[in-house]
C-alpha positions in Angstrom: 9.1 27.9 2.6 5.5 28.9 3.0 4.8 28.0 -0.6 6.3 24.5 -0.1 4.2 24.0 3.0 1.0 25.0 1.1 1.9 22.5 -1.7 2.4 19.7 0.8 -0.8 20.6 2.7 -2.8 20.6 -0.6 -1.3 17.3 -1.6 -2.0 15.7 1.8 -5.7 16.9 1.6 -6.1 15.3 -1.8 -4.4 12.1 -0.7 -6.7 11.8 2.3 -9.6 11.5 -0.2 -7.9 8.7 -2.1 -5.8 7.1 0.5 -7.9 7.7 3.6 -6.9 9.0 7.0 -3.2 8.2 7.4 -3.5 6.8 11.0 -6.3 4.4 10.0 -4.4 3.5 6.8 -1.2 2.7 8.6 -3.1 0.7 11.2 -4.6 -1.5 8.5 -1.4 -1.8 6.6 0.7 -2.7 9.7 -2.0 -5.3 10.7 -1.8 -6.8 7.2 2.0 -7.0 7.2 2.0 -8.5 10.7 -0.3 -11.2 9.5 1.8 -11.9 6.5 5.0 -12.1 8.6 3.3 -14.5 11.0 2.6 -17.0 8.2 4.5 -20.3 7.9 6.0 -19.4 4.5 7.2 -15.8 5.2 10.8 -16.6 6.0 11.2 -18.9 3.0 10.0 -16.2 0.5 12.6 -14.5 -1.7 13.1 -10.8 -0.9 11.3 -9.7 -4.1 8.2 -11.7 -3.2 8.2 -10.3 0.4 8.5 -6.8 -0.9 5.8 -7.2 -3.5 3.5 -8.6 -0.9 4.3 -5.7 1.4 3.6 -3.2 -1.4 0.3 -5.0 -2.1 -0.6 -4.6 1.6 0.0 -0.9 1.2 -2.4 -0.8 -1.8 -5.0 -3.0 0.0 -4.7 -0.6 3.0 -5.6 2.3 0.7 -8.5 0.4 -0.7 -9.8 -0.4 2.8 -9.1 3.0 4.3 -9.6 5.4 1.4 -11.5 5.6 -1.9 -11.9 2.0 -3.0 -12.9 3.1 -6.5 -9.5 4.6 -7.4 -8.2 2.5 -10.3 -4.6 3.2 -9.4 -4.8 1.2 -6.2 -6.0 -1.9 -8.1 -3.6 -1.4 -11.0 -0.7 -1.2 -8.6 -1.8 -4.5 -6.9 -2.0 -6.0 -10.4 1.4 -4.6 -11.3 3.2 -6.0 -8.2 1.6 -9.4 -8.8 2.5 -9.3 -12.5 6.2 -8.6 -11.7 6.4 -11.7 -9.5 4.5 -13.9 -11.9 6.9 -12.9 -14.7 9.8 -14.2 -12.7 8.2 -17.5 -11.8 
C-alpha cells in the first residue's frame, strides 16, 4: 500500500505542474460549465455536444490554471471539437 501511495503522490505532483492546483482548476472548470449551462442553447444541444463542451471546459481549465504550453491540452480541445464536427 505504501508503494501505491508513493506512486499516486508522485503523479499528483507532476500533474500539479501541468494541470495546476486542483482547487483552482476545479473552480475555473465549474465556472466555465455553469456559464455554458446558463446559455440559451444548452438544453437543446445533443448529449454528445454537451459532453464535448464539458470536456473542452476541463482542458481550458487546465490551460488557465496550469501549464498553458502543454500541447496535450490543446490537442484534446482540438480532438473533442473534431469529433463533433465529423458528426455534423
